[in-house]
N, CA and C atoms as a LAMMPS dump frame, in Angstrom:
ITEM: TIMESTEP
0
ITEM: NUMBER OF ATOMS
384
ITEM: BOX BOUNDS ff ff ff
-5.0000000000000000e+02 5.0000000000000000e+02
-5.0000000000000000e+02 5.0000000000000000e+02
-5.0000000000000000e+02 5.0000000000000000e+02
ITEM: ATOMS id mol type element x y z
1 1 1 N -206.389 397.828 -392.56
2 1 2 C -205.472 398.189 -391.5
3 1 3 C -206.27 398.643 -390.283
4 2 1 N -206.591 399.909 -390.175
5 2 2 C -207.376 400.386 -389.042
6 2 3 C -208.806 400.568 -389.514
7 3 1 N -209.722 399.859 -388.974
8 3 2 C -211.102 399.953 -389.451
9 3 3 C -212.085 400.279 -388.357
10 4 1 N -211.633 400.759 -387.241
11 4 2 C -212.529 401.06 -386.145
12 4 3 C -213.037 402.484 -386.277
13 5 1 N -214.305 402.682 -386.201
14 5 2 C -214.844 404.038 -386.258
15 5 3 C -216.027 404.146 -385.32
16 6 1 N -216.083 405.273 -384.629
17 6 2 C -217.187 405.479 -383.67
18 6 3 C -218.348 405.969 -384.468
19 7 1 N -219.236 406.168 -384.51
20 7 2 C -220.391 406.608 -385.201
21 7 3 C -220.146 406.971 -386.584
22 8 1 N -219.932 406.551 -387.536
23 8 2 C -220.075 407.069 -388.752
24 8 3 C -220.044 407.199 -390.172
25 9 1 N -220.111 408.406 -390.58
26 9 2 C -220.103 408.598 -392.016
27 9 3 C -218.791 409.193 -392.489
28 10 1 N -218.486 408.905 -393.688
29 10 2 C -217.283 409.479 -394.275
30 10 3 C -217.675 410.177 -395.564
31 11 1 N -217.045 411.296 -395.787
32 11 2 C -217.336 412.063 -396.983
33 11 3 C -216.025 412.29 -397.717
34 12 1 N -216.023 412.06 -398.998
35 12 2 C -214.817 412.295 -399.773
36 12 3 C -215.142 413.21 -400.939
37 13 1 N -214.268 414.187 -401.183
38 13 2 C -214.496 415.079 -402.306
39 13 3 C -213.18 415.545 -402.9
40 14 1 N -213.037 415.441 -404.19
41 14 2 C -211.866 416.019 -404.853
42 14 3 C -212.171 417.495 -405.072
43 15 1 N -211.175 418.342 -404.834
44 15 2 C -211.41 419.773 -404.872
45 15 3 C -211.003 420.463 -406.164
46 16 1 N -209.843 420.169 -406.677
47 16 2 C -209.344 420.891 -407.835
48 16 3 C -209.017 419.899 -408.936
49 17 1 N -209.504 420.149 -410.136
50 17 2 C -209.255 419.25 -411.253
51 17 3 C -208.648 419.998 -412.425
52 18 1 N -207.755 419.347 -413.133
53 18 2 C -207.242 419.833 -414.402
54 18 3 C -207.367 418.648 -415.334
55 19 1 N -208.254 418.73 -416.294
56 19 2 C -208.532 417.567 -417.14
57 19 3 C -209.121 416.491 -416.258
58 20 1 N -208.472 415.311 -416.217
59 20 2 C -208.982 414.242 -415.376
60 20 3 C -208.081 414 -414.159
61 21 1 N -207.165 414.941 -413.879
62 21 2 C -206.222 414.765 -412.781
63 21 3 C -206.593 415.642 -411.599
64 22 1 N -206.738 415.052 -410.426
65 22 2 C -207.024 415.828 -409.22
66 22 3 C -205.708 416.285 -408.613
67 23 1 N -205.602 417.563 -408.276
68 23 2 C -204.401 418.1 -407.651
69 23 3 C -204.603 418.394 -406.174
70 24 1 N -205.812 418.236 -405.702
71 24 2 C -206.115 418.429 -404.289
72 24 3 C -207.308 417.557 -403.948
73 25 1 N -207.288 416.996 -402.76
74 25 2 C -208.403 416.154 -402.342
75 25 3 C -208.547 416.239 -400.834
76 26 1 N -209.76 416.138 -400.366
77 26 2 C -209.987 416.144 -398.923
78 26 3 C -211.049 415.111 -398.578
79 27 1 N -211.028 414.703 -397.333
80 27 2 C -211.961 413.703 -396.856
81 27 3 C -212.116 413.896 -395.354
82 28 1 N -213.138 413.32 -394.788
83 28 2 C -213.306 413.385 -393.336
84 28 3 C -214.133 412.206 -392.851
85 29 1 N -214.017 411.955 -391.573
86 29 2 C -214.787 410.909 -390.917
87 29 3 C -215.414 411.506 -389.671
88 30 1 N -216.726 411.375 -389.55
89 30 2 C -217.415 411.876 -388.361
90 30 3 C -217.296 410.837 -387.255
91 31 1 N -216.859 411.292 -386.089
92 31 2 C -216.765 410.439 -384.905
93 31 3 C -217.787 410.935 -383.885
94 32 1 N -218.043 410.187 -382.845
95 32 2 C -219.069 410.585 -381.877
96 32 3 C -218.707 411.868 -381.124
97 33 1 N -217.419 412.182 -380.983
98 33 2 C -217.004 413.391 -380.263
99 33 3 C -216.199 414.359 -381.117
100 34 1 N -216.378 414.289 -382.442
101 34 2 C -215.652 415.211 -383.301
102 34 3 C -215.571 414.726 -384.731
103 35 1 N -214.646 415.31 -385.465
104 35 2 C -214.456 414.945 -386.861
105 35 3 C -212.968 414.907 -387.163
106 36 1 N -212.553 413.848 -387.878
107 36 2 C -211.183 413.668 -388.318
108 36 3 C -211.115 414.047 -389.797
109 37 1 N -210.216 414.973 -390.135
110 37 2 C -210.081 415.472 -391.499
111 37 3 C -208.737 415.066 -392.087
112 38 1 N -208.702 414.917 -393.407
113 38 2 C -207.439 414.738 -394.11
114 38 3 C -207.512 415.491 -395.426
115 39 1 N -206.425 416.184 -395.768
116 39 2 C -206.343 416.907 -397.023
117 39 3 C -204.968 416.675 -397.631
118 40 1 N -204.936 416.424 -398.933
119 40 2 C -203.688 416.265 -399.67
120 40 3 C -203.668 417.289 -400.792
121 41 1 N -202.566 418.01 -400.891
122 41 2 C -202.413 419.028 -401.925
123 41 3 C -201.139 418.774 -402.707
124 42 1 N -201.259 418.706 -404.008
125 42 2 C -200.113 418.578 -404.903
126 42 3 C -199.293 419.868 -404.768
127 43 1 N -197.98 419.762 -404.797
128 43 2 C -197.118 420.935 -404.659
129 43 3 C -197.404 422.02 -405.668
130 44 1 N -197.906 421.65 -406.844
131 44 2 C -198.252 422.647 -407.863
132 44 3 C -199.323 423.606 -407.357
133 45 1 N -200.219 423.122 -406.509
134 45 2 C -201.3 423.938 -405.963
135 45 3 C -200.792 424.854 -404.854
136 46 1 N -199.871 424.375 -404.021
137 46 2 C -199.406 425.123 -402.852
138 46 3 C -198.34 426.149 -403.205
139 47 1 N -197.267 425.695 -403.844
140 47 2 C -196.14 426.592 -404.092
141 47 3 C -195.546 426.481 -405.491
142 48 1 N -196.274 425.822 -406.395
143 48 2 C -195.805 425.687 -407.766
144 48 3 C -194.738 424.626 -407.978
145 49 1 N -194.417 423.859 -406.929
146 49 2 C -193.374 422.843 -407.024
147 49 3 C -194.005 421.466 -407.231
148 50 1 N -193.949 420.916 -408.449
149 50 2 C -194.592 419.628 -408.726
150 50 3 C -193.831 418.417 -408.189
151 51 1 N -192.691 418.62 -407.541
152 51 2 C -191.905 417.485 -407.038
153 51 3 C -192.258 417.103 -405.611
154 52 1 N -193.253 417.788 -405.021
155 52 2 C -193.658 417.446 -403.652
156 52 3 C -195.165 417.589 -403.493
157 53 1 N -195.67 417.072 -402.377
158 53 2 C -197.078 417.239 -402.022
159 53 3 C -197.188 417.415 -400.51
160 54 1 N -198.311 417.93 -400.067
161 54 2 C -198.558 418.238 -398.664
162 54 3 C -199.735 417.413 -398.168
163 55 1 N -199.59 416.772 -397.027
164 55 2 C -200.68 416.022 -396.42
165 55 3 C -200.945 416.551 -395.025
166 56 1 N -202.204 416.841 -394.703
167 56 2 C -202.579 417.376 -393.395
168 56 3 C -203.649 416.505 -392.757
169 57 1 N -203.388 416.048 -391.545
170 57 2 C -204.378 415.343 -390.734
171 57 3 C -204.772 416.29 -389.614
172 58 1 N -206.079 416.444 -389.399
173 58 2 C -206.577 417.355 -388.358
174 58 3 C -207.754 416.726 -387.635
175 59 1 N -207.824 416.95 -386.328
176 59 2 C -208.964 416.482 -385.541
177 59 3 C -209.602 417.668 -384.849
178 60 1 N -210.921 417.775 -384.968
179 60 2 C -211.701 418.796 -384.28
180 60 3 C -212.567 418.082 -383.251
181 61 1 N -212.324 418.372 -381.977
182 61 2 C -213.052 417.705 -380.893
183 61 3 C -214.255 418.557 -380.498
184 62 1 N -215.447 417.976 -380.597
185 62 2 C -216.675 418.719 -380.317
186 62 3 C -217.385 418.272 -379.04
187 63 1 N -216.925 417.19 -378.419
188 63 2 C -217.585 416.715 -377.205
189 63 3 C -216.696 415.779 -376.421
190 64 1 N -217.182 415.359 -375.273
191 64 2 C -216.462 414.398 -374.445
192 64 3 C -215.323 415.019 -373.651
193 65 1 N -214.655 414.167 -372.896
194 65 2 C -213.553 414.641 -372.057
195 65 3 C -212.246 414.662 -372.848
196 66 1 N -211.233 415.275 -372.272
197 66 2 C -209.919 415.385 -372.912
198 66 3 C -209.335 413.995 -373.164
199 67 1 N -208.631 413.85 -374.277
200 67 2 C -207.964 412.596 -374.63
201 67 3 C -206.581 412.909 -375.197
202 68 1 N -205.727 411.911 -375.174
203 68 2 C -204.425 412.021 -375.821
204 68 3 C -204.547 411.445 -377.214
205 69 1 N -203.982 412.163 -378.194
206 69 2 C -204.05 411.713 -379.58
207 69 3 C -202.671 411.783 -380.231
208 70 1 N -202.484 410.964 -381.245
209 70 2 C -201.326 411.063 -382.126
210 70 3 C -201.874 411.109 -383.537
211 71 1 N -201.605 412.214 -384.238
212 71 2 C -202.067 412.357 -385.611
213 71 3 C -201.057 411.693 -386.532
214 72 1 N -201.571 410.998 -387.563
215 72 2 C -200.728 410.234 -388.469
216 72 3 C -201.221 410.391 -389.902
217 73 1 N -200.36 410.045 -390.841
218 73 2 C -200.716 410.01 -392.253
219 73 3 C -200.139 408.728 -392.821
220 74 1 N -200.959 407.991 -393.574
221 74 2 C -200.5 406.747 -394.177
222 74 3 C -200.464 406.904 -395.686
223 75 1 N -199.319 406.578 -396.294
224 75 2 C -199.159 406.608 -397.745
225 75 3 C -198.598 405.259 -398.19
226 76 1 N -198.471 405.08 -399.488
227 76 2 C -197.877 403.841 -399.989
228 76 3 C -196.407 403.725 -399.584
229 77 1 N -195.823 404.83 -399.17
230 77 2 C -194.424 404.852 -398.735
231 77 3 C -194.273 404.562 -397.241
232 78 1 N -195.362 404.577 -396.493
233 78 2 C -195.26 404.288 -395.067
234 78 3 C -196.117 405.194 -394.201
235 79 1 N -195.87 405.116 -392.912
236 79 2 C -196.643 405.842 -391.914
237 79 3 C -195.831 407.017 -391.375
238 80 1 N -196.447 408.193 -391.363
239 80 2 C -195.847 409.397 -390.801
240 80 3 C -196.592 409.701 -389.51
241 81 1 N -195.858 410.004 -388.424
242 81 2 C -196.497 410.247 -387.124
243 81 3 C -196.063 411.575 -386.528
244 82 1 N -196.997 412.225 -385.868
245 82 2 C -196.715 413.418 -385.081
246 82 3 C -196.492 412.985 -383.637
247 83 1 N -196.176 413.906 -382.784
248 83 2 C -196.022 413.625 -381.354
249 83 3 C -197.396 413.444 -380.71
250 84 1 N -197.436 412.786 -379.584
251 84 2 C -198.675 412.624 -378.822
252 84 3 C -199.018 413.96 -378.165
253 85 1 N -200.314 414.28 -378.114
254 85 2 C -200.761 415.536 -377.5
255 85 3 C -202.169 415.377 -376.958
256 86 1 N -202.504 416.238 -376.037
257 86 2 C -203.832 416.219 -375.431
258 86 3 C -204.743 417.172 -376.205
259 87 1 N -206.02 416.793 -376.304
260 87 2 C -207.008 417.656 -376.944
261 87 3 C -208.281 417.645 -376.11
262 88 1 N -208.896 418.81 -375.986
263 88 2 C -210.132 418.974 -375.213
264 88 3 C -211.253 419.465 -376.121
265 89 1 N -212.477 419.341 -375.639
266 89 2 C -213.655 419.812 -376.359
267 89 3 C -213.442 421.258 -376.816
268 90 1 N -213.784 421.529 -378.087
269 90 2 C -213.663 422.869 -378.637
270 90 3 C -212.318 423.159 -379.298
271 91 1 N -211.381 422.221 -379.218
272 91 2 C -210.063 422.438 -379.819
273 91 3 C -209.915 421.718 -381.15
274 92 1 N -208.972 422.224 -381.971
275 92 2 C -208.558 421.578 -383.212
276 92 3 C -207.059 421.368 -383.122
277 93 1 N -206.598 420.212 -383.544
278 93 2 C -205.166 419.915 -383.601
279 93 3 C -204.887 419.358 -384.979
280 94 1 N -203.78 419.772 -385.577
281 94 2 C -203.439 419.297 -386.908
282 94 3 C -201.944 419.176 -387.11
283 95 1 N -201.574 418.414 -388.114
284 95 2 C -200.175 418.226 -388.485
285 95 3 C -200.089 418.128 -390.005
286 96 1 N -199.122 418.852 -390.589
287 96 2 C -198.88 418.806 -392.027
288 96 3 C -197.499 418.216 -392.292
289 97 1 N -197.446 417.298 -393.246
290 97 2 C -196.179 416.707 -393.681
291 97 3 C -195.943 417.12 -395.127
292 98 1 N -194.678 417.361 -395.486
293 98 2 C -194.293 417.641 -396.867
294 98 3 C -193.55 416.401 -397.362
295 99 1 N -194.011 415.85 -398.492
296 99 2 C -193.485 414.579 -398.987
297 99 3 C -193.027 414.737 -400.432
298 100 1 N -191.894 414.148 -400.765
299 100 2 C -191.421 414.151 -402.15
300 100 3 C -192.335 413.279 -402.991
301 101 1 N -192.737 413.776 -404.163
302 101 2 C -193.6 412.989 -405.05
303 101 3 C -192.945 411.676 -405.428
304 102 1 N -191.628 411.674 -405.588
305 102 2 C -190.929 410.456 -406.001
306 102 3 C -191.024 409.345 -404.956
307 103 1 N -191.273 409.71 -403.687
308 103 2 C -191.377 408.685 -402.644
309 103 3 C -192.786 408.109 -402.53
310 104 1 N -193.754 408.684 -403.232
311 104 2 C -195.124 408.178 -403.188
312 104 3 C -195.761 408.295 -404.571
313 105 1 N -195.316 407.473 -405.526
314 105 2 C -195.838 407.578 -406.891
315 105 3 C -197.321 407.249 -407.019
316 106 1 N -197.909 406.584 -406.037
317 106 2 C -199.331 406.241 -406.096
318 106 3 C -200.224 407.456 -405.865
319 107 1 N -199.678 408.525 -405.295
320 107 2 C -200.445 409.748 -405.017
321 107 3 C -201.732 409.441 -404.248
322 108 1 N -201.621 408.631 -403.216
323 108 2 C -202.778 408.329 -402.384
324 108 3 C -202.356 408.333 -400.92
325 109 1 N -203.273 408.755 -400.068
326 109 2 C -202.965 408.841 -398.64
327 109 3 C -204.258 408.931 -397.848
328 110 1 N -204.134 408.731 -396.534
329 110 2 C -205.279 408.9 -395.636
330 110 3 C -204.78 409.39 -394.291
331 111 1 N -205.688 410.001 -393.544
332 111 2 C -205.374 410.478 -392.209
333 111 3 C -205.755 409.442 -391.169
334 112 1 N -204.967 409.375 -390.11
335 112 2 C -205.212 408.433 -389.016
336 112 3 C -205.033 409.175 -387.7
337 113 1 N -205.833 408.812 -386.72
338 113 2 C -205.677 409.339 -385.371
339 113 3 C -205.666 408.173 -384.397
340 114 1 N -204.566 408.038 -383.668
341 114 2 C -204.489 407.057 -382.587
342 114 3 C -204.84 407.818 -381.308
343 115 1 N -205.87 407.366 -380.609
344 115 2 C -206.334 408.049 -379.4
345 115 3 C -206.416 407.058 -378.244
346 116 1 N -206.625 407.589 -377.037
347 116 2 C -206.815 406.735 -375.862
348 116 3 C -207.951 405.737 -376.088
349 117 1 N -208.922 406.143 -376.88
350 117 2 C -210.141 405.344 -377.078
351 117 3 C -210.098 404.412 -378.278
352 118 1 N -209.05 404.485 -379.088
353 118 2 C -208.951 403.624 -380.257
354 118 3 C -208.227 404.307 -381.393
355 119 1 N -208.237 403.679 -382.547
356 119 2 C -207.598 404.224 -383.741
357 119 3 C -208.671 404.455 -384.791
358 120 1 N -208.619 405.628 -385.427
359 120 2 C -209.641 406.049 -386.379
360 120 3 C -208.966 406.529 -387.65
361 121 1 N -209.649 406.427 -388.774
362 121 2 C -209.046 406.846 -390.029
363 121 3 C -210.064 407.463 -390.964
364 122 1 N -209.545 408.216 -391.927
365 122 2 C -210.373 408.758 -392.989
366 122 3 C -210.283 407.814 -394.192
367 123 1 N -211.185 407.955 -395.14
368 123 2 C -211.015 407.204 -396.385
369 123 3 C -209.755 407.699 -397.117
370 124 1 N -209.215 406.882 -397.972
371 124 2 C -208.049 407.238 -398.77
372 124 3 C -208.444 408.224 -399.864
373 125 1 N -207.573 409.196 -400.129
374 125 2 C -207.781 410.138 -401.229
375 125 3 C -206.686 409.945 -402.27
376 126 1 N -206.987 410.315 -403.511
377 126 2 C -206.042 410.27 -404.617
378 126 3 C -205.93 411.691 -405.147
379 127 1 N -204.722 412.21 -405.291
380 127 2 C -204.565 413.638 -405.525
381 127 3 C -203.65 414.023 -406.68
382 128 1 N -203.177 413.112 -407.487
383 128 2 C -202.405 413.504 -408.669
384 128 3 C -202.41 412.369 -409.682
């Protein structure tokens, strides 16, 4: 889908495990003027509710001039979008979505950022 990336490396790490099941996962992609993060948390980890999960896309801008961005999350159920907003060097912007587990049985997602300069994404994570 979106495969454009400015400089980089991607790091993926599962955070919490019970047996062989991950209940939380995070990933990030380094860009030339910042880092795009994505984290998915099973509802059992956040509030004890196993019927939902939380996905957060966040961008930390470390250089360059101000740009307009739209933070997004892609799951097997579709694309979730936040409103467009401006971000400047030194700022962090993020958006969290709460999703019913029944609407995304694959338990996989990734973060996406549509910016003036292009579209960028994190690697996909698997979290339940």
